[in-house]
FIZARO-720370 format. One line per 2 residues: number of its first residue (from 1); their letters; for each residue x, y negated, z negated of N, C-alpha, C. Coordinates in nm, 4 decimals. Layout:
BEGIN
NUM = a = X:Y:Z:X:Y:Z:X:Y:Z ~ ... .
This chain:
BEGIN
1 = me = 9.0853:-9.4718:-8.8824:9.0129:-9.3564:-8.9099:9.1478:-9.2683:-9.0030 ~ 9.1025:-9.1871:-9.0712:9.2073:-9.1015:-9.1341:9.1785:-8.9603:-9.0663 .
3 = id = 9.2499:-8.8904:-8.9708:9.2097:-8.7857:-8.9191:9.3397:-8.6899:-8.9176 ~ 9.3404:-8.5720:-8.8543:9.4507:-8.4539:-8.8844:9.5159:-8.4692:-8.7443 .
5 = vq = 9.6310:-8.3971:-8.7234:9.7035:-8.4028:-8.6102:9.6316:-8.3714:-8.4936 ~ 9.5653:-8.2313:-8.4920:9.4721:-8.2261:-8.3752:9.3832:-8.3226:-8.3701 .
7 = ga = 9.2829:-8.3882:-8.4528:9.2082:-8.4784:-8.4046:9.2742:-8.5969:-8.3441 ~ 9.3970:-8.6452:-8.3789:9.4681:-8.7650:-8.3451:9.5167:-8.7109:-8.1804 .
9 = lq = 9.5648:-8.6337:-8.1758:9.6137:-8.5615:-8.0185:9.4804:-8.5673:-7.9245 ~ 9.3710:-8.5199:-7.9670:9.2492:-8.5399:-7.9159:9.2153:-8.6927:-7.8724 .
11 = vq = 9.2153:-8.7521:-7.9664:9.1789:-8.9241:-7.9570:9.2634:-8.9742:-7.8609 ~ 9.4011:-8.9446:-7.8790:9.5136:-8.9823:-7.7495:9.4721:-8.9273:-7.6177 .
13 = dk = 9.4098:-8.8061:-7.6232:9.3660:-8.7477:-7.4991:9.2802:-8.8454:-7.4161 ~ 9.1761:-8.8847:-7.4972:9.0529:-8.9614:-7.4509:9.1034:-9.0804:-7.4517 .
15 = lg = 9.1417:-9.1799:-7.5481:9.1563:-9.3172:-7.5135:9.3290:-9.3657:-7.4786 ~ 9.4059:-9.2786:-7.4729:9.5559:-9.3050:-7.4690:9.6330:-9.3942:-7.5713 .
17 = he = 9.6513:-9.5095:-7.5352:9.7104:-9.5775:-7.6335:9.6495:-9.7355:-7.6857 ~ 9.5317:-9.7039:-7.6300:9.4333:-9.8080:-7.6648:9.4112:-9.8131:-7.8340 .
19 = ag = 9.4411:-9.7283:-7.9002:9.4740:-9.7246:-8.0389:9.5759:-9.6829:-8.0887 ~ 9.6257:-9.7208:-8.2099:9.7627:-9.7012:-8.2417:9.7587:-9.5790:-8.3490 .
21 = yv = 9.8597:-9.4973:-8.3608:9.8841:-9.3784:-8.4080:9.9836:-9.3794:-8.4964 ~ 9.9744:-9.3628:-8.6325:10.0634:-9.3512:-8.7570:10.0818:-9.2182:-8.8025 .
23 = fi = 10.1829:-9.1752:-8.8182:10.1967:-9.0340:-8.8704:10.2570:-9.0622:-8.9965 ~ 10.2210:-9.0282:-9.1244:10.2408:-9.0264:-9.2657:10.3203:-8.9009:-9.3011 .
25 = mp = 10.4616:-8.9049:-9.3079:10.5752:-8.8377:-9.3002:10.5934:-8.7758:-9.4461 ~ 10.5834:-8.6663:-9.4872:10.6596:-8.6522:-9.5943:10.8058:-8.6624:-9.6250 .
27 = ps = 10.8518:-8.6738:-9.7397:11.0403:-8.6918:-9.7464:11.0739:-8.5741:-9.7016 ~ 11.0158:-8.4627:-9.7697:11.0925:-8.3130:-9.7064:10.9688:-8.1978:-9.7457 .
29 = ae = 11.0359:-8.1032:-9.6832:10.9291:-8.0123:-9.7236:10.9390:-7.9540:-9.8512 ~ 11.0352:-7.9611:-9.9261:11.0469:-7.9621:-10.0632:10.9676:-8.0033:-10.1477 .
31 = el = 10.9799:-8.1637:-10.0946:10.9101:-8.2657:-10.1891:10.7636:-8.2348:-10.1673 ~ 10.6969:-8.2166:-10.0325:10.5625:-8.1915:-10.0209:10.5275:-8.0745:-10.0957 .
33 = ak = 10.5886:-7.9601:-10.1011:10.5845:-7.8267:-10.1539:10.5407:-7.8809:-10.3167 ~ 10.6560:-7.9607:-10.3635:10.6473:-8.0067:-10.5263:10.5037:-8.0636:-10.5494 .
35 = rl = 10.4490:-8.1840:-10.4708:10.3366:-8.2539:-10.4653:10.2197:-8.1718:-10.4680 ~ 10.1817:-8.0681:-10.3732:10.0813:-7.9789:-10.3674:10.0969:-7.9008:-10.4761 .
37 = sg = 10.1846:-7.8303:-10.5391:10.2152:-7.7418:-10.6532:10.1563:-7.8452:-10.7769 ~ 10.2250:-7.9737:-10.7620:10.1573:-8.0446:-10.8971:10.0317:-8.0827:-10.8998 .
39 = rk = 9.9656:-8.0758:-10.7844:9.8051:-8.1367:-10.8001:9.7404:-8.0194:-10.8728 ~ 9.7948:-7.8990:-10.8689:9.7080:-7.7835:-10.9070:9.5782:-7.7687:-10.8981 .
41 = te = 9.5484:-7.7851:-10.7529:9.3991:-7.8028:-10.6667:9.4110:-7.6970:-10.5877 ~ 9.4895:-7.6160:-10.5377:9.4989:-7.5050:-10.4413:9.5848:-7.3994:-10.5004 .
43 = ts = 9.5133:-7.2543:-10.4723:9.6003:-7.1261:-10.4837:9.7257:-7.1425:-10.4139 ~ 9.8170:-7.0407:-10.4454:9.9373:-7.0568:-10.3880:9.9431:-7.0282:-10.2673 .
45 = qa = 9.8412:-6.9170:-10.2141:9.8295:-6.8988:-10.0735:9.7599:-7.0135:-10.0046 ~ 9.7054:-7.0736:-10.0852:9.6566:-7.2215:-9.9747:9.7566:-7.3317:-9.9417 .
47 = rr = 9.8749:-7.3279:-10.0473:9.9570:-7.4075:-10.0783:10.0643:-7.3773:-9.9588 ~ 10.0736:-7.2155:-9.9336:10.1644:-7.1960:-9.8650:10.0952:-7.2060:-9.6808 .
49 = tr = 9.9690:-7.1963:-9.6931:9.9194:-7.2238:-9.5547:9.9173:-7.3637:-9.5260 ~ 9.9105:-7.4683:-9.6027:9.9183:-7.5843:-9.5975:10.0918:-7.6512:-9.5677 .
51 = le = 10.1862:-7.5913:-9.6151:10.2914:-7.5944:-9.5753:10.3314:-7.5658:-9.4485 ~ 10.2845:-7.4509:-9.4020:10.2988:-7.3796:-9.2675:10.2465:-7.4790:-9.1710 .
53 = ta = 10.1218:-7.5546:-9.2009:10.0530:-7.6243:-9.1097:10.1256:-7.7513:-9.0962 ~ 10.1738:-7.8056:-9.2313:10.2503:-7.9324:-9.2153:10.3724:-7.9129:-9.1263 .
55 = gk = 10.4519:-7.8125:-9.1386:10.5726:-7.7850:-9.0524:10.5465:-7.8139:-8.8957 ~ 10.4079:-7.7549:-8.8661:10.3714:-7.7649:-8.7242:10.3430:-7.9336:-8.6832 .
57 = ei = 10.2548:-7.9769:-8.7928:10.2489:-8.1057:-8.7623:10.3321:-8.2006:-8.7690 ~ 10.4566:-8.1925:-8.8518:10.5597:-8.2699:-8.8455:10.6371:-8.2449:-8.7082 .
59 = al = 10.6233:-8.1430:-8.6356:10.6963:-8.1265:-8.5008:10.6188:-8.1991:-8.4055 ~ 10.5125:-8.2526:-8.4301:10.4450:-8.3178:-8.3471:10.4449:-8.4738:-8.3498 .
61 = ad = 10.4877:-8.5195:-8.4950:10.5554:-8.6716:-8.5074:10.5754:-8.7826:-8.3856 ~ 10.6627:-8.6816:-8.3073:10.6938:-8.7708:-8.2146:10.5633:-8.8323:-8.1048 .
63 = ry = 10.5096:-8.7575:-8.1098:10.3490:-8.8260:-8.0304:10.2847:-8.9216:-8.0838 ~ 10.3112:-8.9582:-8.2131:10.2560:-9.1090:-8.2858:10.3395:-9.2272:-8.2381 .
65 = dy = 10.2695:-9.3428:-8.2345:10.3534:-9.4654:-8.2190:10.4292:-9.5148:-8.3006 ~ 10.4022:-9.4663:-8.4629:10.4810:-9.5104:-8.5830:10.4695:-9.3816:-8.6670 .
67 = vv = 10.6025:-9.3696:-8.7500:10.6008:-9.2941:-8.8453:10.6489:-9.3487:-8.9565 ~ 10.5652:-9.3228:-9.0927:10.5708:-9.3956:-9.2051:10.6474:-9.2852:-9.3010 .
69 = ln = 10.7440:-9.3009:-9.3714:10.7860:-9.2247:-9.4533:10.7312:-9.2207:-9.5982 ~ 10.6600:-9.1440:-9.6374:10.5873:-9.1403:-9.7666:10.6743:-9.0997:-9.8857 .
71 = dn = 10.7904:-9.1739:-9.9016:10.8857:-9.1291:-9.9926:10.8862:-9.1813:-10.1291 ~ 10.8597:-9.3399:-10.0914:10.8124:-9.4131:-10.2287:10.6693:-9.4798:-10.1934 .
73 = le = 10.5929:-9.4482:-10.2728:10.4298:-9.4989:-10.2390:10.4595:-9.6516:-10.2203 ~ 10.5114:-9.7348:-10.3066:10.4823:-9.8879:-10.2469:10.5562:-9.9242:-10.1047 .
75 = qa = 10.6722:-9.8630:-10.0849:10.7436:-9.8780:-9.9691:10.6741:-9.8219:-9.8517 ~ 10.6186:-9.7258:-9.8690:10.5190:-9.6610:-9.7762:10.3682:-9.7470:-9.7381 .
77 = ve = 10.3187:-9.7875:-9.8583:10.2340:-9.8966:-9.8357:10.2875:-10.0321:-9.7478 ~ 10.3736:-10.0494:-9.8099:10.4390:-10.1945:-9.7313:10.4671:-10.1619:-9.5851 .
79 = dl = 10.5086:-10.0362:-9.5354:10.5740:-10.0200:-9.4070:10.4370:-9.9860:-9.3589 ~ 10.3275:-9.9323:-9.3926:10.1884:-9.9107:-9.3066:10.1445:-10.0428:-9.2870 .
81 = vd = 10.1396:-10.1478:-9.3942:10.0686:-10.2780:-9.3658:10.1424:-10.3465:-9.2426 ~ 10.3001:-10.3223:-9.2498:10.3933:-10.3801:-9.1437:10.3361:-10.3503:-8.9933 .
83 = vl = 10.2854:-10.1968:-9.0052:10.2764:-10.1166:-8.8665:10.1273:-10.1818:-8.8312 ~ 10.0637:-10.2134:-8.9269:9.8918:-10.2530:-8.9038:9.9245:-10.4131:-8.8258 .
85 = ln = 9.9925:-10.4930:-8.9220:10.0037:-10.6175:-8.8774:10.0795:-10.6304:-8.7207 ~ 10.1686:-10.5364:-8.6943:10.2272:-10.5461:-8.6012:10.1435:-10.5212:-8.4935 .
87 = ki = 10.0541:-10.4060:-8.4958:9.9545:-10.3706:-8.3926:9.8670:-10.4765:-8.3710 ~ 9.8141:-10.5624:-8.4528:9.7174:-10.6545:-8.4484:9.7914:-10.7749:-8.4048 .
89 = lk = 9.9068:-10.7930:-8.4199:9.9728:-10.9109:-8.3795:10.0114:-10.8921:-8.2233 ~ 10.0364:-10.7800:-8.2101:10.0320:-10.7502:-8.0380:9.9332:-10.7637:-7.9540 .
91 = ed = 9.8045:-10.7245:-8.0288:9.6984:-10.7508:-7.9433:9.6347:-10.8592:-7.9141 ~ 9.6892:-10.9662:-8.0234:9.6453:-11.1079:-7.9939:9.7177:-11.1939:-7.8743 .
């Protein structure tokens, strides 16, 4: 499932660590702002709000089991696959 931070924390409260939690981390606040701006899908106020929310969410990344840095897409996908395989192999 792909859920926001608040949803993930609610799932953790209900299920504990029966599930694995992965936080996809932007490389930096500056890069996140650049990516959001480049999409041209939101107003500047909406981007500011998203960046403020992202800062609060990043502060909660330590509540996740895994953090994948989304700096390079191919590497991030590889890291996510490694996390998923690691979680699956641990359960077997």
